[in-house]
ROMARBA-485696 format. One record per atom (N, C-alpha, C, O, CB): residue in three letters; x, y, z. Coordinates in steps of 0.02 Angstrom, whole numbers, padded with zeros to 5 digits, always signed. Glycine has a CB too. Layout:
ALAXYZ;...
This chain:
MET-00652-00726-00572;MET-00609-00673-00538;MET-00590-00623-00589;MET-00557-00637-00639;MET-00542-00702-00504;LYS-00613-00562-00575;LYS-00591-00511-00620;LYS-00519-00480-00604;LYS-00502-00467-00547;LYS-00642-00457-00620;THR-00485-00472-00650;THR-00408-00444-00638;THR-00404-00378-00669;THR-00440-00362-00716;THR-00347-00492-00672;TYR-00359-00338-00644;TYR-00352-00271-00665;TYR-00278-00247-00668;TYR-00237-00270-00628;TYR-00393-00227-00620;ASP-00261-00202-00714;ASP-00200-00166-00711;ASP-00218-00105-00672;ASP-00265-00070-00689;ASP-00170-00151-00780;ILE-00179-00090-00617;ILE-00192-00030-00585;ILE-00124+00021-00590;ILE-00068+00001-00574;ILE-00214-00049-00508;GLU-00134+00072-00609;GLU-00079+00127-00626;GLU-00090+00184-00569;GLU-00141+00218-00567;GLU-00089+00162-00709;VAL-00042+00190-00529;VAL-00040+00246-00478;VAL-00016+00307-00516;VAL+00040+00308-00542;VAL+00008+00228-00415;GLN-00058+00361-00519;GLN-00041+00414-00554;GLN-00013+00475-00509;GLN+00029+00517-00526;GLN-00099+00430-00592;ARG-00046+00470-00448;ARG-00021+00523-00392;ARG-00040+00497-00322;ARG-00093+00471-00308;ARG-00057+00599-00402;LEU+00009+00508-00282;LEU-00003+00492-00209;LEU-00025+00558-00183;LEU+00008+00609-00195;LEU+00064+00462-00167;ARG-00082+00558-00148;ARG-00117+00612-00119;ARG-00106+00621-00047;ARG-00093+00676-00023;ARG-00186+00605-00131;SER-00110+00565-00011;SER-00110+00572+00062;SER-00103+00500+00095;SER-00123+00450+00066;SER-00179+00609+00085;ILE-00072+00497+00159;ILE-00074+00439+00195;ILE-00088+00457+00270;ILE-00063+00506+00296;ILE-00008+00400+00185;ARG-00130+00414+00303;ARG-00140+00427+00370;ARG-00161+00354+00403;ARG-00178+00305+00370;ARG-00196+00486+00379;HIS-00156+00357+00471;HIS-00183+00296+00503;HIS-00234+00314+00555;HIS-00228+00364+00590;HIS-00127+00253+00534;ASP-00281+00272+00559;ASP-00339+00288+00607;ASP-00365+00223+00633;ASP-00390+00184+00592;ASP-00398+00329+00571;LYS-00363+00204+00702;LYS-00399+00146+00726;LYS-00370+00085+00699;LYS-00410+00040+00686;LYS-00472+00150+00709;GLY-00304+00075+00687;GLY-00282+00016+00655;GLY-00275+00002+00585;GLY-00250-00049+00561;GLY-00315-00026+00673;LEU-00302+00057+00550;LEU-00302+00050+00480;LEU-00253+00110+00444;LEU-00255+00168+00465;LEU-00381+00054+00457;VAL-00215+00093+00397;VAL-00180+00139+00357;VAL-00216+00157+00294;VAL-00229+00112+00254;VAL-00116+00114+00342;GLU-00232+00218+00282;GLU-00275+00245+00229;GLU-00232+00285+00184;GLU-00201+00334+00206;GLU-00333+00288+00256;VAL-00229+00265+00118;VAL-00185+00289+00067;VAL-00232+00333+00018;VAL-00277+00302-00011;VAL-00147+00227+00029;GLY-00227+00394+00009;GLY-00260+00427-00044;GLY-00215+00430-00109;GLY-00159+00455-00113;GLY-00280+00498-00021;LEU-00250+00402-00157;LEU-00215+00393-00228;LEU-00262+00419-00286;LEU-00323+00426-00280;LEU-00197+00311-00243;ASP-00228+00433-00339;ASP-00266+00443-00402;ASP-00241+00383-00441;ASP-00181+00376-00450;ASP-00252+00516-00441;LEU-00282+00342-00463;LEU-00272+00286-00496;LEU-00302+00273-00561;LEU-00358+00296-00569;LEU-00288+00241-00458;LEU-00273+00238-00614;LEU-00296+00215-00672;LEU-00308+00143-00672;LEU-00261+00105-00668;LEU-00255+00232-00721;VAL-00373+00122-00676;VAL-00387+00051-00667;VAL-00417+00031-00730;VAL-00467+00057-00754;VAL-00434+00036-00607;LEU-00381-00022-00761;LEU-00411-00056-00825;LEU-00413-00126-00820;LEU-00365-00155-00794;LEU-00372-00041-00888;PRO-00461-00156-00841;PRO-00472-00229-00841;PRO-00410-00257-00877;PRO-00382-00228-00924;PRO-00543-00251-00879;GLN-00390-00315-00850;GLN-00326-00358-00876;GLN-00356-00418-00912;GLN-00403-00452-00890;GLN-00274-00386-00813;LYS-00326-00428-00966;LYS-00340-00496-01001;LYS-00312-00550-00962;LYS-00253-00548-00946;LYS-00310-00500-01074;THR-00349-00601-00945;THR-00320-00664-00908;THR-00288-00709-00950;THR-00313-00727-01003;THR-00372-00703-00872;SER-00228-00729-00929;SER-00195-00778-00967;SER-00204-00849-00936;SER-00224-00857-00878;SER-00122-00758-00973;ASP-00187-00903-00980;ASP-00204-00972-00949;ASP-00134-00998-00915;ASP-00128-01058-00906;ASP-00233-01028-01010;ASP-00084-00956-00898;ASP-00022-00979-00876;ASP-00024-00978-00796;ASP+00029-00971-00765;ASP+00036-00936-00908;GLY-00079-00984-00766;GLY-00078-00986-00693;GLY-00133-00953-00667;GLY-00179-00936-00704;GLY-00018-00957-00665;MET-00134-00941-00600;MET-00193-00906-00569;MET-00186-00833-00584;MET-00133-00803-00576;MET-00197-00919-00491;PRO-00248-00800-00607;PRO-00250-00734-00624;PRO-00235-00686-00558;PRO-00253-00700-00501;PRO-00319-00721-00656;ALA-00202-00632-00575;ALA-00187-00585-00515;ALA-00190-00512-00550;ALA-00176-00500-00609;ALA-00106-00601-00476;SER-00211-00468-00504;SER-00205-00397-00526;SER-00137-00374-00516;SER-00097-00398-00476;SER-00251-00351-00489;CYS-00125-00323-00557;CYS-00055-00294-00557;CYS-00054-00217-00539;CYS-00087-00176-00571;CYS-00021-00306-00629;LEU-00015-00200-00487;LEU-00012-00140-00472;LEU+00058-00098-00496;LEU+00112-00113-00471;LEU-00023-00143-00402;ARG+00053-00054-00540;ARG+00113-00016-00567;ARG+00114+00051-00548;ARG+00065+00088-00553;ARG+00117-00016-00640;LEU+00174+00070-00523;LEU+00188+00142-00497;LEU+00257+00162-00521;LEU+00303+00121-00525;LEU+00185+00148-00416;PRO+00262+00225-00536;PRO+00330+00250-00547;PRO+00377+00241-00493;PRO+00353+00236-00436;PRO+00327+00318-00561;VAL+00444+00237-00501;VAL+00488+00231-00446;VAL+00491+00285-00395;VAL+00500+00271-00336;VAL+00550+00222-00470;ASP+00483+00343-00414;ASP+00470+00401-00370;ASP+00414+00394-00323;ASP+00418+00410-00264;ASP+00458+00459-00409;HIS+00358+00369-00352;HIS+00301+00356-00313;HIS+00308+00301-00261;HIS+00282+00302-00205;HIS+00247+00340-00356;ALA+00346+00252-00285;ALA+00355+00186-00243;ALA+00404+00208-00191;ALA+00398+00181-00135;ALA+00384+00118-00288;ARG+00452+00251-00200;ARG+00495+00272-00140;ARG+00463+00316-00101;ARG+00478+00314-00041;ARG+00559+00301-00157;SER+00417+00362-00120;SER+00375+00406-00079;SER+00330+00361-00043;SER+00326+00373+00018;SER+00336+00458-00122;LEU+00297+00313-00064;LEU+00253+00273-00036;LEU+00284+00236+00026;LEU+00257+00233+00081;LEU+00227+00229-00086;LEU+00345+00206+00007;LEU+00383+00172+00061;LEU+00400+00211+00116;LEU+00393+00189+00173;LEU+00443+00145+00038;LEU+00424+00278+00104;LEU+00443+00317+00156;LEU+00383+00337+00200;LEU+00390+00339+00261;LEU+00478+00376+00129;LEU+00319+00354+00169;LEU+00260+00371+00205;LEU+00239+00316+00243;LEU+00218+00327+00300;LEU+00208+00393+00163;LEU+00241+00255+00220;LEU+00222+00192+00257;LEU+00264+00182+00318;LEU+00240+00162+00370;LEU+00229+00129+00211;LYS+00329+00198+00311;LYS+00377+00186+00363;LYS+00363+00234+00423;LYS+00364+00216+00482;LYS+00449+00194+00336;GLN+00350+00301+00400;GLN+00325+00350+00450;GLN+00264+00330+00484;GLN+00261+00336+00545;GLN+00313+00414+00420;GLN+00217+00308+00451;GLN+00150+00296+00485;GLN+00162+00232+00527;GLN+00133+00232+00582;GLN+00085+00287+00430;ILE+00197+00182+00512;ILE+00208+00128+00550;ILE+00244+00146+00616;ILE+00227+00123+00670;ILE+00245+00080+00512;ALA+00295+00190+00607;ALA+00335+00213+00667;ALA+00285+00250+00714;ALA+00288+00237+00774;ALA+00399+00265+00646;GLU+00237+00296+00690;GLU+00194+00324+00733;GLU+00146+00269+00759;GLU+00131+00275+00818;GLU+00160+00379+00700;LEU+00123+00221+00727;LEU+00085+00168+00761;LEU+00122+00138+00821;LEU+00097+00131+00877;LEU+00068+00113+00711;ASP+00182+00121+00803;ASP+00227+00085+00855;ASP+00234+00128+00919;ASP+00232+00100+00974;ASP+00302+00072+00825;LYS+00242+00193+00914;LYS+00248+00242+00971;LYS+00186+00236+01016;LYS+00193+00241+01077;LYS+00255+00318+00943;LEU+00118+00222+00986;LEU+00058+00212+01028;LEU+00053+00153+01061;LEU+00014+00148+01109;LEU+00002+00217+00993;GLN+00093+00100+01041;GLN+00091+00039+01081;GLN+00129+00038+01144;GLN+00179+00074+01148;GLN+00113-00015+01043;PRO+00110-00004+01199;PRO+00152-00009+01255;PRO+00216-00031+01245;PRO+00230-00073+01202;PRO+00128-00046+01300;ARG+00261-00002+01286;ARG+00333-00016+01279;ARG+00342-00090+01271;ARG+00376-00110+01224;ARG+00373+00009+01340;SER+00314-00132+01314;SER+00330-00204+01310;SER+00309-00236+01246;SER+00337-00289+01232;SER+00299-00240+01367;ARG+00264-00211+01206;ARG+00249-00234+01139;ARG+00296-00215+01086;ARG+00302-00250+01036;ARG+00187-00212+01121;ARG+00331-00158+01093;ARG+00377-00126+01040;ARG+00439-00165+01030;ARG+00472-00154+00979;ARG+00397-00054+01059;SER+00460-00210+01074;SER+00523-00242+01072;SER+00525-00293+01020;SER+00580-00312+00998;SER+00541-00271+01137;GLY+00464-00321+00995;GLY+00461-00367+00944;GLY+00447-00439+00982;GLY+00442-00492+00950;GLY+00530-00365+00899;ARG+00441-00436+01044;ARG+00434-00503+01086;ARG+00354-00506+01096;ARG+00326-00461+01126;ARG+00480-00501+01166;CYS+00322-00560+01071;CYS+00252-00560+01081;CYS+00231-00631+01108;CYS+00173-00643+01121;CYS+00214-00542+01016;
């Protein structure tokens, strides 16, 4: 399994379409050296400002998706 360090350099856009949330980003992707201290995993690094923006944008997109669902499914009872 290849692992990577992924650095978000710029958030460009976010939108939803047919059940998918698509995020447009400028990324810097570099191979990561694997260590023997467990299962290798990729790492996503982004500045705090980008993290806050991403969180707000995701909340907006999820709220828009919730509006599209029938009222009976919005209450959280499934």
